[in-house]
TITOR-729932 format. One record per residue (C-alpha): residue number from 0; residue in three letters; chain; x negated, y negated, z negated. Coordinates in steps of 0.5 Angstrom, whole numbers. Layout:
// residues N
+------+------+-------+-------+-------+-------+
! resi ! resn ! chain !     u !     v !     w !
+------+------+-------+-------+-------+-------+
!  NUM !  ALA !     A !     X !     Y !     Z !
...
+------+------+-------+-------+-------+-------+
// end
This chain:
// residues 263
+------+------+-------+-------+-------+-------+
! resi ! resn ! chain !     u !     v !     w !
+------+------+-------+-------+-------+-------+
!    0 !  MET !     A !   110 !    92 !    17 !
!    1 !  PHE !     A !   114 !    96 !    12 !
!    2 !  SER !     A !   117 !   100 !    17 !
!    3 !  LEU !     A !   110 !   101 !    21 !
!    4 !  SER !     A !   108 !   103 !    14 !
!    5 !  PHE !     A !   114 !   108 !    13 !
!    6 !  LEU !     A !   113 !   111 !    20 !
!    7 !  LEU !     A !   105 !   112 !    19 !
!    8 !  ASP !     A !   107 !   116 !    12 !
!    9 !  SER !     A !   112 !   120 !    15 !
!   10 !  ILE !     A !   108 !   122 !    20 !
!   11 !  LYS !     A !   102 !   124 !    15 !
!   12 !  ILE !     A !   107 !   128 !    11 !
!   13 !  LEU !     A !   110 !   132 !    17 !
!   14 !  SER !     A !   104 !   133 !    20 !
!   15 !  THR !     A !   100 !   135 !    14 !
!   16 !  PHE !     A !   106 !   140 !    12 !
!   17 !  ILE !     A !   106 !   143 !    18 !
!   18 !  THR !     A !    99 !   144 !    19 !
!   19 !  LEU !     A !    98 !   147 !    12 !
!   20 !  LEU !     A !   104 !   152 !    13 !
!   21 !  VAL !     A !   101 !   154 !    19 !
!   22 !  LEU !     A !    94 !   155 !    17 !
!   23 !  SER !     A !    96 !   158 !    10 !
!   24 !  ILE !     A !    99 !   164 !    14 !
!   25 !  GLN !     A !    93 !   165 !    18 !
!   26 !  ASP !     A !    88 !   164 !    12 !
!   27 !  TRP !     A !    92 !   169 !     8 !
!   28 !  ARG !     A !    93 !   174 !    14 !
!   29 !  THR !     A !    86 !   174 !    17 !
!   30 !  ARG !     A !    81 !   169 !    13 !
!   31 !  GLU !     A !    80 !   165 !    19 !
!   32 !  LEU !     A !    83 !   158 !    21 !
!   33 !  ASP !     A !    84 !   156 !    28 !
!   34 !  ALA !     A !    79 !   151 !    30 !
!   35 !  ARG !     A !    83 !   147 !    35 !
!   36 !  ILE !     A !    89 !   146 !    29 !
!   37 !  VAL !     A !    83 !   144 !    24 !
!   38 !  TYR !     A !    80 !   139 !    29 !
!   39 !  PHE !     A !    86 !   136 !    31 !
!   40 !  TYR !     A !    89 !   135 !    24 !
!   41 !  LEU !     A !    82 !   132 !    22 !
!   42 !  ILE !     A !    82 !   127 !    28 !
!   43 !  LEU !     A !    89 !   125 !    27 !
!   44 !  SER !     A !    87 !   124 !    19 !
!   45 !  ILE !     A !    82 !   119 !    22 !
!   46 !  LEU !     A !    86 !   115 !    26 !
!   47 !  LEU !     A !    92 !   114 !    21 !
!   48 !  PHE !     A !    87 !   112 !    16 !
!   49 !  PHE !     A !    84 !   106 !    20 !
!   50 !  ALA !     A !    92 !   105 !    22 !
!   51 !  SER !     A !    94 !   105 !    14 !
!   52 !  THR !     A !    88 !   101 !    12 !
!   53 !  ILE !     A !    89 !    96 !    17 !
!   54 !  ILE !     A !    96 !    94 !    15 !
!   55 !  LEU !     A !    96 !    96 !     8 !
!   56 !  ASP !     A !    97 !    89 !     4 !
!   57 !  THR !     A !    92 !    90 !    -2 !
!   58 !  PRO !     A !    85 !    87 !    -3 !
!   59 !  LEU !     A !    80 !    90 !     1 !
!   60 !  TYR !     A !    76 !    92 !    -6 !
!   61 !  MET !     A !    82 !    96 !    -8 !
!   62 !  ARG !     A !    83 !    99 !    -1 !
!   63 !  LEU !     A !    75 !   101 !    -2 !
!   64 !  PHE !     A !    76 !   104 !    -9 !
!   65 !  TYR !     A !    82 !   108 !    -7 !
!   66 !  ALA !     A !    79 !   111 !    -1 !
!   67 !  GLY !     A !    72 !   112 !    -5 !
!   68 !  ILE !     A !    76 !   116 !   -10 !
!   69 !  SER !     A !    80 !   120 !    -5 !
!   70 !  LEU !     A !    74 !   122 !    -1 !
!   71 !  PHE !     A !    70 !   124 !    -7 !
!   72 !  THR !     A !    75 !   128 !   -10 !
!   73 !  THR !     A !    76 !   132 !    -3 !
!   74 !  ALA !     A !    70 !   132 !     2 !
!   75 !  GLY !     A !    65 !   131 !    -4 !
!   76 !  LEU !     A !    68 !   137 !    -8 !
!   77 !  PHE !     A !    69 !   141 !    -2 !
!   78 !  ILE !     A !    62 !   140 !     1 !
!   79 !  LEU !     A !    59 !   142 !    -6 !
!   80 !  LEU !     A !    63 !   149 !    -6 !
!   81 !  TYR !     A !    61 !   150 !     1 !
!   82 !  LYS !     A !    54 !   149 !     0 !
!   83 !  THR !     A !    55 !   154 !    -6 !
!   84 !  GLY !     A !    58 !   159 !    -1 !
!   85 !  LEU !     A !    65 !   159 !    -4 !
!   86 !  ILE !     A !    69 !   157 !     2 !
!   87 !  GLY !     A !    68 !   156 !     9 !
!   88 !  ASP !     A !    67 !   150 !    13 !
!   89 !  GLY !     A !    74 !   150 !    15 !
!   90 !  ASP !     A !    76 !   148 !     8 !
!   91 !  VAL !     A !    72 !   142 !     8 !
!   92 !  TYR !     A !    75 !   139 !    14 !
!   93 !  ILE !     A !    82 !   140 !    12 !
!   94 !  ALA !     A !    80 !   137 !     5 !
!   95 !  THR !     A !    76 !   131 !     8 !
!   96 !  ALA !     A !    83 !   130 !    12 !
!   97 !  LEU !     A !    87 !   130 !     6 !
!   98 !  GLY !     A !    83 !   125 !     3 !
!   99 !  LEU !     A !    83 !   121 !     9 !
!  100 !  MET !     A !    91 !   122 !    10 !
!  101 !  PHE !     A !    93 !   120 !     3 !
!  102 !  PRO !     A !    88 !   115 !    -1 !
!  103 !  TYR !     A !    93 !   110 !    -2 !
!  104 !  SER !     A !    99 !   110 !    -8 !
!  105 !  ASP !     A !   104 !   107 !    -3 !
!  106 !  THR !     A !   105 !   114 !     0 !
!  107 !  TYR !     A !   109 !   116 !    -6 !
!  108 !  LYS !     A !   115 !   112 !    -4 !
!  109 !  LEU !     A !   117 !   118 !     0 !
!  110 !  THR !     A !   116 !   123 !    -5 !
!  111 !  LEU !     A !   122 !   124 !   -10 !
!  112 !  GLN !     A !   118 !   120 !   -16 !
!  113 !  ALA !     A !   118 !   114 !   -11 !
!  114 !  TYR !     A !   112 !   111 !   -14 !
!  115 !  GLY !     A !   105 !   113 !   -17 !
!  116 !  LEU !     A !    98 !   110 !   -19 !
!  117 !  LEU !     A !    93 !   116 !   -17 !
!  118 !  PRO !     A !    90 !   117 !   -10 !
!  119 !  PRO !     A !    95 !   123 !    -8 !
!  120 !  SER !     A !    89 !   127 !    -5 !
!  121 !  MET !     A !    86 !   127 !   -12 !
!  122 !  VAL !     A !    93 !   130 !   -15 !
!  123 !  ILE !     A !    94 !   135 !    -9 !
!  124 !  ILE !     A !    87 !   138 !   -11 !
!  125 !  PHE !     A !    89 !   138 !   -18 !
!  126 !  TYR !     A !    95 !   141 !   -17 !
!  127 !  ALA !     A !    91 !   146 !   -12 !
!  128 !  SER !     A !    86 !   148 !   -17 !
!  129 !  VAL !     A !    91 !   149 !   -23 !
!  130 !  SER !     A !    95 !   154 !   -18 !
!  131 !  ALA !     A !    88 !   158 !   -16 !
!  132 !  LEU !     A !    87 !   158 !   -24 !
!  133 !  VAL !     A !    94 !   161 !   -25 !
!  134 !  ILE !     A !    92 !   166 !   -20 !
!  135 !  MET !     A !    86 !   168 !   -23 !
!  136 !  LEU !     A !    88 !   169 !   -30 !
!  137 !  THR !     A !    94 !   173 !   -27 !
!  138 !  ASN !     A !    89 !   177 !   -23 !
!  139 !  VAL !     A !    85 !   178 !   -30 !
!  140 !  LEU !     A !    91 !   181 !   -34 !
!  141 !  GLN !     A !    92 !   186 !   -28 !
!  142 !  VAL !     A !    85 !   188 !   -28 !
!  143 !  ILE !     A !    86 !   189 !   -36 !
!  144 !  MET !     A !    92 !   193 !   -35 !
!  145 !  ARG !     A !    90 !   197 !   -30 !
!  146 !  TYR !     A !    83 !   198 !   -29 !
!  147 !  ARG !     A !    80 !   197 !   -36 !
!  148 !  GLY !     A !    75 !   203 !   -35 !
!  149 !  ALA !     A !    72 !   200 !   -29 !
!  150 !  LEU !     A !    72 !   193 !   -33 !
!  151 !  GLU !     A !    68 !   196 !   -39 !
!  152 !  ARG !     A !    63 !   199 !   -34 !
!  153 !  LEU !     A !    61 !   192 !   -32 !
!  154 !  PRO !     A !    55 !   189 !   -34 !
!  155 !  GLN !     A !    57 !   184 !   -40 !
!  156 !  GLY !     A !    55 !   178 !   -37 !
!  157 !  TYR !     A !    60 !   179 !   -31 !
!  158 !  ARG !     A !    66 !   182 !   -35 !
!  159 !  ILE !     A !    69 !   175 !   -35 !
!  160 !  ILE !     A !    67 !   172 !   -28 !
!  161 !  VAL !     A !    68 !   178 !   -24 !
!  162 !  PRO !     A !    75 !   180 !   -26 !
!  163 !  LEU !     A !    77 !   172 !   -24 !
!  164 !  LEU !     A !    75 !   173 !   -17 !
!  165 !  GLY !     A !    77 !   180 !   -15 !
!  166 !  ARG !     A !    79 !   187 !   -17 !
!  167 !  PRO !     A !    76 !   194 !   -17 !
!  168 !  VAL !     A !    78 !   199 !   -11 !
!  169 !  LYS !     A !    75 !   206 !    -9 !
!  170 !  ILE !     A !    69 !   206 !    -5 !
!  171 !  ARG !     A !    73 !   211 !     0 !
!  172 !  ASP !     A !    79 !   206 !     1 !
!  173 !  TYR !     A !    74 !   200 !     2 !
!  174 !  LEU !     A !    70 !   204 !     7 !
!  175 !  ASN !     A !    76 !   206 !    11 !
!  176 !  GLY !     A !    78 !   199 !    12 !
!  177 !  LYS !     A !    84 !   199 !     7 !
!  178 !  PHE !     A !    82 !   192 !     5 !
!  179 !  LYS !     A !    80 !   189 !    11 !
!  180 !  HIS !     A !    79 !   182 !     9 !
!  181 !  TYR !     A !    76 !   183 !     3 !
!  182 !  TYR !     A !    69 !   182 !     1 !
!  183 !  PRO !     A !    65 !   186 !    -4 !
!  184 !  LEU !     A !    62 !   183 !   -10 !
!  185 !  GLN !     A !    57 !   188 !   -11 !
!  186 !  SER !     A !    51 !   189 !    -6 !
!  187 !  PHE !     A !    47 !   196 !    -6 !
!  188 !  GLU !     A !    40 !   196 !    -4 !
!  189 !  LEU !     A !    36 !   203 !    -3 !
!  190 !  ASP !     A !    29 !   204 !    -4 !
!  191 !  GLY !     A !    27 !   211 !    -2 !
!  192 !  GLU !     A !    32 !   215 !    -7 !
!  193 !  LYS !     A !    32 !   209 !   -12 !
!  194 !  LEU !     A !    39 !   205 !   -12 !
!  195 !  THR !     A !    40 !   198 !   -14 !
!  196 !  VAL !     A !    47 !   195 !   -15 !
!  197 !  LYS !     A !    47 !   188 !   -16 !
!  198 !  PHE !     A !    53 !   183 !   -17 !
!  199 !  ARG !     A !    54 !   177 !   -13 !
!  200 !  LEU !     A !    59 !   171 !   -14 !
!  201 !  VAL !     A !    58 !   168 !    -7 !
!  202 !  THR !     A !    61 !   173 !    -2 !
!  203 !  GLY !     A !    60 !   175 !     5 !
!  204 !  VAL !     A !    59 !   182 !     9 !
!  205 !  ASP !     A !    57 !   184 !    15 !
!  206 !  ASN !     A !    58 !   191 !    19 !
!  207 !  ALA !     A !    50 !   192 !    17 !
!  208 !  GLU !     A !    52 !   192 !    10 !
!  209 !  ILE !     A !    58 !   196 !    11 !
!  210 !  ASN !     A !    54 !   201 !    15 !
!  211 !  ASP !     A !    49 !   201 !     9 !
!  212 !  LEU !     A !    54 !   203 !     4 !
!  213 !  ARG !     A !    57 !   208 !     8 !
!  214 !  ASN !     A !    50 !   211 !     9 !
!  215 !  ILE !     A !    49 !   211 !     1 !
!  216 !  VAL !     A !    55 !   215 !     0 !
!  217 !  GLU !     A !    54 !   220 !     5 !
!  218 !  ARG !     A !    47 !   221 !     2 !
!  219 !  GLY !     A !    51 !   223 !    -5 !
!  220 !  LEU !     A !    48 !   217 !    -8 !
!  221 !  LEU !     A !    55 !   214 !    -9 !
!  222 !  ASN !     A !    61 !   218 !   -11 !
!  223 !  PRO !     A !    67 !   215 !    -6 !
!  224 !  ASP !     A !    71 !   215 !   -12 !
!  225 !  ASP !     A !    67 !   211 !   -15 !
!  226 !  TYR !     A !    69 !   204 !   -16 !
!  227 !  ILE !     A !    67 !   197 !   -12 !
!  228 !  TRP !     A !    69 !   190 !   -14 !
!  229 !  ILE !     A !    72 !   186 !    -8 !
!  230 !  THR !     A !    75 !   180 !    -8 !
!  231 !  PRO !     A !    80 !   176 !    -2 !
!  232 !  GLY !     A !    75 !   170 !    -2 !
!  233 !  LEU !     A !    78 !   164 !    -4 !
!  234 !  PRO !     A !    84 !   163 !     1 !
!  235 !  PHE !     A !    84 !   156 !    -2 !
!  236 !  ILE !     A !    89 !   153 !     4 !
!  237 !  LEU !     A !    95 !   156 !     1 !
!  238 !  HIS !     A !    93 !   153 !    -6 !
!  239 !  LEU !     A !    93 !   146 !    -2 !
!  240 !  LEU !     A !   100 !   147 !     1 !
!  241 !  ILE !     A !   102 !   148 !    -6 !
!  242 !  GLY !     A !    99 !   142 !    -9 !
!  243 !  PHE !     A !   102 !   138 !    -3 !
!  244 !  ILE !     A !   109 !   140 !    -4 !
!  245 !  LEU !     A !   108 !   139 !   -12 !
!  246 !  VAL !     A !   106 !   132 !   -10 !
!  247 !  LEU !     A !   112 !   131 !    -6 !
!  248 !  LEU !     A !   116 !   134 !   -12 !
!  249 !  VAL !     A !   113 !   131 !   -18 !
!  250 !  GLY !     A !   108 !   126 !   -16 !
!  251 !  ASP !     A !   102 !   124 !   -20 !
!  252 !  LYS !     A !   106 !   124 !   -27 !
!  253 !  PRO !     A !   104 !   131 !   -30 !
!  254 !  LEU !     A !    96 !   129 !   -28 !
!  255 !  LEU !     A !    97 !   122 !   -31 !
!  256 !  THR !     A !   100 !   125 !   -38 !
!  257 !  LEU !     A !    94 !   129 !   -38 !
!  258 !  ILE !     A !    89 !   124 !   -37 !
!  259 !  SER !     A !    93 !   119 !   -42 !
!  260 !  LYS !     A !    92 !   125 !   -47 !
!  261 !  VAL !     A !    85 !   127 !   -46 !
!  262 !  ILE !     A !    83 !   119 !   -46 !
+------+------+-------+-------+-------+-------+
// end
């Protein structure tokens, strides 16, 4: 029984590392995920979840408890983010798969820590979130140092949140495709000769919106050397890979220490 459990956990770890590595490269380059890889990994996670649940030598209520926490902190959280438009459906599927792959603490026996208490999937999400926060704060420092003027021209209510998500670039550079996989945090609406600029935290853009912006510039209502705030979106798969690697290296001890201090 132990050897079968060891084999299943080995398959989980190896398949997860390969999947997250490949998808991270895709997500970083194109902001698109290969649906075939995503669905394959999700199906594999379902099969391995049931196999692990069947052979696990713990009371049923404990298995249900760990599985519930795991799916709540992965599928539940990412579905909420998806509903708000901050991530794509591919991120939801991968997070759900992680919740199914790593709900039980026995997986820690294959990590450098060799033991653990919390659901590994929950710890992966925590480390991934910390990683994303570090990147955001680094971006804020760069904006403050390089684009203080553009930052000061932001409406006061957006001076904190917008620099967390993106940075300003010249409209000319954006329209020329220099930032192909970035999305605008501003929308420009033209009513006759009246131009209204609105900020948005939920990103997305289509060709019609780009054409409208180009038309506004050509009519002289916007200077092509003015700044527009853009964001790379939230390529969260890379952060999930970082979180997964950190679980393999340090387990859940940092998160347990934080929880103990808070409580």
